C-alpha positions in Angstrom: 4.2 -20.3 7.4 1.2 -18.6 8.9 3.5 -17.2 11.5 5.9 -16.0 8.8 3.0 -14.3 7.0 2.0 -12.5 10.2 5.6 -11.2 10.5 5.5 -10.1 6.8 2.3 -8.1 7.3 4.1 -6.1 10.0 6.2 -4.5 7.2 3.4 -3.2 5.1 3.7 0.5 4.6 7.3 0.7 5.9 9.5 -1.5 3.7 8.9 -0.1 0.2 10.4 -0.3 -2.3 11.1 -3.8 -1.1 8.6 -6.5 -0.5 7.3 -7.3 3.0 8.7 -10.7 3.9 8.5 -13.0 7.0 10.8 -15.8 7.9 10.7 -18.5 10.6 13.5 -21.0 11.2 12.7 -24.3 12.9 15.2 -26.9 14.3 14.3 -30.0 16.3 10.6 -29.0 16.4 11.1 -25.6 17.9 11.4 -22.1 16.5 15.0 -20.9 16.7 14.8 -17.8 14.6 12.2 -15.3 13.3 12.5 -12.2 11.3 10.8 -9.7 9.0 11.9 -7.1 6.5 13.0 -4.1 8.4 11.9 -0.4 7.7 13.3 0.9 4.5 13.5 -2.6 3.1 16.6 -3.9 4.9 17.9 -6.0 6.5 15.9 -8.7 4.9 13.7 -11.2 6.8 16.1 -14.1 6.3 19.0 -12.1 7.6 17.1 -11.1 10.7 16.0 -14.7 11.3 19.5 -16.2 10.8 21.0 -13.6 13.2 18.6 -14.8 15.9 19.1 -18.5 15.2 22.9 -18.4 15.1 24.5 -21.8 15.0 21.0 -23.4 15.6 20.3 -22.7 11.9 22.6 -25.5 10.8 20.5 -28.4 9.6 17.3 -26.4 10.2 14.1 -25.8 8.1 13.4 -22.3 6.9 9.8 -21.1 6.2 9.9 -17.9 4.1 7.0 -16.0 2.5 8.9 -15.0 -0.7 11.6 -16.5 -2.7 15.0 -15.6 -1.2 16.8 -12.9 -3.2 19.6 -13.9 -5.5 21.2 -10.6 -6.5 23.9 -8.5 -4.9 22.5 -5.1 -3.8 23.1 -3.2 -0.6 23.1 -6.5 1.2 24.4 -10.0 0.0 21.8 -12.4 -1.5 19.6 -14.1 1.1 19.9 -17.4 -0.8 23.7 -17.4 -0.3 23.2 -16.4 3.4 21.0 -19.5 3.9 23.6 -21.7 2.3 26.3 -20.3 4.5 24.2 -20.9 7.6 23.9 -24.6 6.7 20.1 -24.9 6.5 19.0 -28.1 4.8 15.4 -27.4 3.9 13.6 -24.2 2.7 9.8 -23.9 2.3 8.8 -20.9 0.1 5.3 -19.6 -0.1 5.6 -17.8 -3.5 8.1 -16.9 -6.1 9.5 -13.4 -6.7 8.6 -11.8 -10.1 11.6 -9.4 -9.8 13.7 -10.3 -12.9 16.8 -10.2 -10.7 15.4 -13.1 -8.7 12.6 -14.9 -10.5 13.6 -18.5 -9.8 17.3 -17.9 -9.4 17.1 -17.9 -5.6 15.5 -21.3 -5.7 18.0 -22.6 -8.2 21.0 -21.5 -6.0 19.6 -23.4 -3.1 18.7 -26.5 -5.1 22.1 -26.4 -6.8 23.8 -26.9 -3.4 21.6 -29.7 -2.3 19.1 -27.8 -0.2 15.6 -29.4 -0.2 13.2 -26.7 -1.6 9.4 -26.8 -1.5 7.2 -24.1 -2.9 3.5 -23.1 -2.9 2.6 -23.4 0.7 -0.1 -20.7 1.4 0.8 -19.2 -1.9 -2.4 -17.1 -2.4 -2.1 -15.5 1.1 1.6 -14.7 0.4 0.8 -13.2 -3.0 -1.9 -11.0 -1.4 0.6 -9.6 1.2 2.9 -8.5 -1.6 0.2 -7.7 -4.2 1.5 -4.1 -4.4 5.1 -5.2 -4.9 4.1 -7.7 -7.6 2.0 -5.1 -9.4 4.9 -2.6 -9.4 7.2 -5.2 -10.9 4.7 -6.6 -13.5 2.5 -3.5 -14.3 4.7 -0.6 -13.5 2.3 0.9 -11.0 1.4 0.5 -7.3 -1.7 -1.3 -6.0 -4.5 1.2 -5.3 -6.9 0.8 -2.4 -9.9 3.2 -2.3 -11.3 3.8 1.2 -14.8 5.2 1.5 -16.8 6.1 4.6 -20.5 6.7 3.9 -24.1 6.2 5.0 -26.0 3.1 4.0 -27.1 4.8 0.8 -23.5 5.9 -0.2 -23.5 9.5 1.0 -20.3 11.0 2.3 -21.4 14.4 3.4 -24.5 16.6 3.6 -25.3 19.0 0.8 -23.6 21.7 2.9 -20.4 19.6 3.1 -20.7 18.4 6.7 -19.0 15.0 7.0 -17.5 14.8 10.5 -18.3 12.3 11.5 -20.4 9.9 9.5 -18.7 6.8 11.0 -17.7 6.2 14.6 -14.5 6.0 16.5 -13.8 2.4 15.8 -14.2 2.8 12.1 -11.9 5.8 12.1 -9.3 3.9 14.0 -9.5 1.1 11.5 -9.0 3.7 8.8 -5.9 5.0 10.5 -4.5 1.5 10.6 -5.1 1.3 6.9 -2.9 4.4 6.5 -0.1 2.7 8.4 -0.2 -0.3 6.1 0.2 1.8 2.9 3.2 3.6 1.4 1.3 6.7 0.2 -2.1 8.2 1.1 -3.7 10.1 -1.7 -6.5 12.7 -1.8 -7.9 15.0 -4.4 -7.6 18.8 -4.2 -11.3 19.2 -3.3 -10.8 17.1 -0.1 -7.6 18.9 0.7 -9.4 22.3 0.4 -12.5 21.3 2.2 -11.0 19.4 5.2 -7.4 20.8 5.4 -6.3 17.3 6.6 -3.0 16.2 8.0 -3.2 12.7 6.5 -1.2 11.1 9.3 -1.7 7.9 11.3 -2.8 9.0 14.7 -3.1 5.7 16.4 -1.0 5.4 19.7 2.5 4.1 18.9 2.0 4.2 15.1 2.7 7.9 14.4 6.1 7.0 12.8 4.2 4.7 10.4 2.4 7.6 8.8 2.6 7.3 5.0 3.8 9.8 2.5 1.0 12.2 1.6 0.0 13.0 -2.0 -2.5 15.5 -3.3 -3.8 15.3 -6.9 -4.1 19.0 -7.8 -4.1 19.8 -11.5 -4.7 23.6 -11.0 -2.2 24.1 -8.0 -5.1 25.2 -5.7 -3.6 23.8 -2.5 -3.0 26.8 -0.2 0.6 27.3 0.9 -0.9 27.8 4.4 -2.5 24.3 4.4 -1.5 21.7 7.0 -0.2 19.5 4.2 2.2 22.2 3.0 3.1 23.5 6.4 4.0 20.0 7.6 5.9 18.9 4.5 9.2 19.2 6.2 8.2 16.7 8.8 6.0 14.4 6.7 7.0 13.9 3.1 4.4 15.4 0.7 3.9 15.2 -3.0 1.7 17.4 -5.1 0.7 15.8 -8.4 -0.2 18.4 -11.0 -0.3 18.9 -14.8 2.8 19.6 -16.8 3.5 23.3 -17.5 2.0 24.7 -14.4 2.8 28.1 -12.9 6.5 28.0 -12.3 6.5 30.5 -9.5 3.7 28.6 -7.7 5.6 25.3 -8.1 8.8 27.0 -6.7 6.9 28.2 -3.7 5.7 24.6 -3.0 9.2 23.2 -3.4 10.6 25.9 -1.1 8.1 24.7 1.6 9.4 21.1 1.2 6.7 19.8 -1.1 7.9 17.6 -4.0 5.9 18.6 -7.2 5.3 15.8 -9.7 4.3 17.1 -13.1 2.4 14.6 -15.2 0.6 14.8 -18.6 -3.1 15.3 -19.1 -5.4 12.5 -19.8 -8.0 12.4 -22.6 -10.4 14.7 -20.8 -7.7 17.3 -19.9 -7.4 16.3 -16.3 -4.4 14.6 -14.7 -3.6 11.2 -16.2 -3.8 9.0 -13.2 -2.0 6.2 -14.9 0.9 8.5 -15.5 0.8 9.7 -11.9 0.8 6.1 -10.5 3.7 5.2 -12.9 5.6 8.2 -11.4 4.9 6.8 -7.9 6.2 3.4 -8.9 9.4 4.9 -10.3 10.0 6.3 -6.8 9.5 2.8 -5.3 5.9 3.0 -4.1 4.0 -0.3 -4.0 0.8 0.5 -2.1 -1.5 3.6 -2.4 -4.5 4.4 -0.2 -6.9 6.8 -1.8 -9.2 8.5 0.6 -11.3 10.7 -1.7 -13.1 12.8 -2.4 -15.9 12.0 -4.7 -14.1 13.4 -7.8 -10.9 11.4 -7.2 -12.9 8.2 -6.5 -14.8 8.7 -9.8 -11.6 9.3 -11.7 -10.1 6.1 -10.3 -13.2 4.1 -11.1 -13.3 5.6 -14.7 -9.6 4.7 -15.2 -10.1 1.2 -13.8 -7.5 1.8 -11.2 -9.2 0.6 -8.0 -7.7 -2.7 -7.1 -9.1 -3.0 -3.6 -12.1 -1.2 -2.0 -12.5 -0.7 1.7 -16.0 0.6 2.5 -17.1 1.7 5.9 -20.9 2.1 6.2 -22.7 3.8 9.0 -26.2 2.6 9.9 -27.8 5.9 8.7 -29.6 7.1 5.6 -29.2 10.6 4.1 -31.1 10.5 0.9 -30.6 12.5 -2.3 -29.7 15.6 -0.4 -26.3 14.1 0.5 -23.1 14.1 -1.6 -22.3 10.8 -3.2 -19.2 8.7 -2.6 -18.3 9.1 -6.3 -19.6 11.6 -8.8 -20.7 10.6 -12.2 -18.0 8.8 -14.2 -19.8 7.8 -17.4 -21.8 4.7 -16.7 -24.6 4.2 -19.3 -24.9 0.5 -19.1 -24.6 -2.1 -16.3 -21.8 -3.7 -18.2 -19.7 -0.6 -17.6 -19.9 -0.7 -13.8 -16.7 -1.8 -12.0 -17.0 -5.3 -10.5 -15.7 -6.4 -7.2 -15.6 -9.6 -5.1 -16.3 -9.1 -1.4 -13.5 -10.9 0.5 -14.1 -9.7 4.1 -16.7 -8.2 6.3 -16.4 -7.1 9.9 -18.1 -4.8 12.4 -16.2 -1.7 13.6 -18.2 -0.4 16.6 -21.7 0.4 15.2 -20.5 0.5 11.6 -19.7 -2.1 9.0 -16.4 -2.5 7.2 -16.4 -4.3 3.9 -13.3 -5.3 1.9 -13.5 -5.9 -1.9 -11.1 -7.1 -4.5 -11.4 -6.2 -8.2 -12.7 -9.0 -10.3 
């Protein structure tokens, strides 16, 4: 199952709107088939593993990280494919909350005499597909906020200089995070200050660059920016308030940018809940937010940060520097967002810390 989970993780960022699944088929003590969900969400992991196993799948044991699907879509149900292949035992890490599946896949297998076991490494499997589960259950994608700062939480000097606070290894780890997410999201301030490309620039992973999204309530993003200029090659969304300048919106759309108009929140700015719901409607399961300080604060204020990845450089800037998040209305300690640290590692001379919302 650990091998199947490793296969599943390979699909993160490239299989949405489907879940990332891994499958291992074992017969007579040896692996005869392995597969993972393919880019775009199909073929499914079980189909790939069965194709590799061929006739060796008959009488075999299948280890799969998510309940086999039970509905007819663009591909036949995986539960029926397993039955047709003649497997006799299926070990499933976790169930599928999709109402089209949700126990039906297991029932199909059990109904035909296949031995079914569930719950092996369930927590690990649920974490791999936390974004897919959240989209199904809550109607929005999982949000990971990535920050890179000094030890005292400063992301730039008072003059705006930020390249580079962290080193090469931390930046490479950040690019890998991009490859593992469906959408990378920044605020308009960051887009204006940095004119970023928001692509994955690790060797061999350029094709895994996520869709780019800019939160820009006032349509400030220049038509000459790299994000707009590259929209025909790298899909780009601009999230703005309803009722914006129609001519400006048309200009973005002519450049290849998809404009998502969403309602305003209580303070008149973009309702981030509505924006994320719009993402989910388009199939997005995992969003990586990379700042800046205003977007980070807005996400914290709206309680929308599910995972936090914080890179810290061994430097101190003091009060002259710009904070990782601007003020977002904390008057009492009880109002501060709470996280559980789940991982810590060194990236060159910097520290990478991973947190999960409590």
